[in-house]
Every structure is written in structure tokens, then in C-alpha cells.
N, C-alpha and C positions, 0 to 999 in steps of 0.2 A: 590723224585723219579727223576731219570735222564734217558735220552734217550741213546740208543746205536745203532750203525749201523755197520754192516760188510757185506761182499759180500753175498747177498741173504737173509739178515736177518735185521730186524729193530724192536726195542721194547723199553720197559721201565724196569729199574732195580733199586734196592735199596740195598746198601751194598753188591754189587756183586751178589745178587739174582735176577734172571729174574722173573718179575711179569707179563709181557705181551710181546708177540712177534708175528710177522708175518713173514713167510718165503716165498721166491719166487725163481724161477729159470728163467734164460733166455733161452728160447727154441731155439732161434736163435737171430740174431742181432736186431730184431724188435718186439719180443714177450716175454712178462713177464707172467709166469705161477704162480699164487698164490697157494701155496701148503698146507699151514698150518697157523692157527691162534690160539693163546692161550692167555687167560686172567685168572689170578689167581682168584679163587672164591671170595676172599676178595675185589676184584675190579670190579666184574661183575655188570652190571646195571648202570655204570657210563659213558658209551660212549667211553670207552678205545679202544675197537675193531674197532669202527668207525674211531677213530683218526688214528689207524694203517693203515686201508684201505685208508683213505684220504691221508696219507703220500705216499703210493705206487701209488695212482692215480697221485699225483703231480710229482712223479719221472717218471712215464710212460709218462705223458704229456711233461715233460722237455726233454725226450729222444726220443720222437715220437715213443713210443712202443705201441702195442696193449696189451690187458690183457685177459688172459684165467683164469677164476676163478674156480679152481679145488676144493679147500677146501669148506666145506659146508657153513661156515660163509660168505665167499666172494661171493659164488653163491647166497645166500639169500640176501646179501646186494645189489648186482647188479640187482636182480629181483625187489627190492623195489626202487632202484635208478638207472635206466637205464643210460648207458654211451656209447657214440660212440666209446670209446676205447675198449669195450668188444667184443670179438669174440668167436664163439662157440668152444667147446672143440674139 
């Protein structure tokens, strides 16, 4: 499994097939909106979605962005793991 990254998208793929991904949009120059998280059923329960979120947290920290978690997984993650980067929708 290898990682891929493009504008607004980060994830894992194998043989060109996307197995997990997280999508985000830049709302403005300092706000990242997490819009979608997907993990293939064969990989669920292995912490993959958490790794995707942690990658975006690191990206937000490096760029001094705040985060708005719109997708249900991201919202749930930040409820359990509060972060000063998160701001209300």
C-alpha cells in the first residue's frame, strides 16, 4: 500500500485502486474544511482513518490553518481528541 496526495486529497492506494482517502477544501487562506473520509471495508478497524486525520492535522499545523470538520468521521475524531486547531462550522 502506498500513499498518494493531490490538491485537497490524501490517501492510500494499491495497484492504482484507492483503499482509503480523506478530502479537504481550503475555505480561505487559513481554514481547512475536512469534507470526506473513506476507508475500504477490508481495512476498517486498523486505525487507517486516524492516520489520514493525523496527516491533515500535521498539514494544518505546518501551514497555520484552522480546521473545520464537516465529515462525520472527522467530527467524531475531534470530539474524542480536542484540538486548538478546530473551529466551529
